[in-house]
N, C-alpha and C positions, 0 to 999 in steps of 0.2 A: 311259318305263318302264326305269330303272336299278338294275342289277344290287343288293341288297344292300349296305348296306356304303362305296357312292360319294358323296363328297361334293361332287365336282368331276370337269368332263371338260373338259379345255383344249387347240386345235391347228387342225392345219389338218385339212382335208376336201375330197377331188374327186369333184364330183359328174359324170359324166357322162349325158347326158339328150338322147336322140335323136342332132343333128348338133355339139351343144354341149358344152364342157367347163371347167367352173368351178370355182373355187378357193373356199372359205370358209373363215374363225377362227370356229370354232365354241365357245363358251363354255356348259357349264350349271353349275348351280348348283340340285343339288335338281328339282321337277319343271320349273325355267326352263330355257328352253333359245334362245339366240341365235345366227345366222349373219350374218355379216357379212362381203359379198362383198368382193372382193382386188383391188385396182386390177391390171391389166400394169405391169411392170415393176416391181411390189414384188417382194422375193427371198422365195421363198416352195419350200418343199420340194415334189419333183415325184410326191409318193402323197400321202395320205392320214397323219397323223401324231400322234397321239395322246396325251396326259397325264392319267392318269385315277387322283386323290388320293381316298384312301380310309380306313378303318379295319376289319381283320380280313377282306380284299376273297379271296375265292376265284376267284383270276387264271385258270385255266379258265373258270370260270362269266361272265365279261368278258369273256375273249376272244370265249366261244361267242358270245354276243350281241351282241358287234362285228361279228363273221362274219357273226350272220344277218339284217345291216343289208347286205352287198354283194350288189347283185343280179346275179346266175346267168345272167339274158338281155338280150336290149340293155330300154332303157328311152328310153317315149317323149318329149319333149320337153315334155309336159304334164305329169311329175313335178315340174319342177321349180316348180311353184305349191306342191308340201305344203314345200317347204325355202323360199320368199319369203312364208311367212305368219311365220315366224320372223324376219328382217330387216329390220333399223331404217328406215323410211319418209323 
């Protein structure tokens, strides 16, 4: 559910669930979203880093929507199932 005006989001997302921290390369175009696991040893940022591309963007709305995706309490390992459904098989 992207904010109005967003065409594409691409970057790295770090996900902490249970005792595991994983990094994914994420691509979105419209309603399509894809997470690709990043292998160990690959050079990636040590935090979530995203680029948002669009037109007439309300940057505050974009930041607010992205900030809303950050967990404020510990997340169980089962939460990764929500990410895995968007990863290539």
